[in-house]
N, C-alpha and C positions, 0 to 999 in steps of 0.2 A: 440456433442449436439450443436444445432444451435437455436438461438432465435432472435427475432426482437423487436425493439422499435422505436418509432418516436421521433424526436426532437420537443419539444414544442415551442410555440411562444417566450418563455423566454430562449430558447436554452438549456433547461434541458432535460435529459434523465433518464429513470427509468431502474434500473438493474432488469432483470426478477427474479421472486421469486425463481425459481429452481436454478439459478446461485448463488443468495444471500445465499441460504441455503447450497448448496454444498460447497461453499468457506467460509462459516461462516462470511459473511459481515454484519456489523452492522452500524447504523447511526454514522457518524463521521470518519469511516474508509476512507482511501485515495486510490483513483484509479489513476494510472499513465498512461497517454495517450502517446503512442509512434507513431510518424508519420514515416512510413516506405516507403514513396514515393507513391506507388499505394495502400497501405492498412494502416489501423489504428489498433494498438494493444492496448488493455486496460488490465492493469495488476494491481492487488491489491498490494500495498506496504506492505511488511511483517511487522506485528505487533511484537513489542518486548515483549517477555515473561520474566518471572523471570529467567528462565533457560538461555535465551539469554544473559541476563545482567550479570549473574554469571561469574566471571572470567575477566570481562572487566577492573575492577579496579585493578591497581597495584600501590603500594606506593613507593616513593612519586608520587602523581598523579597531573596532570594539569587538573583542572576542565573543562576548555574550550575545550581542546582536547578530553577529555572523552565524553563530550556532543556531539561533532562533530561525533565521532566514533559511538556513540549510535544512532544518527539520520541517519547515513549511513547504520546501521545494521551490522557494523563490530565489531570485538572483539579485 
């Protein structure tokens, strides 16, 4: 699937509706832009679900380290 958008005067872009729906992107979701030299790749950052979080906590736990792991999407 290929789509096009234009960059606005304010340097904003719109994610095409079919891509938003297919990848379940909602307002507030984060897109990561990767500069690969001659191309740019845009990837949605994985949202954490309740299932992702289950098993992250082990006691005794360091709250700061747990937060860092959760933000990186790690377990």
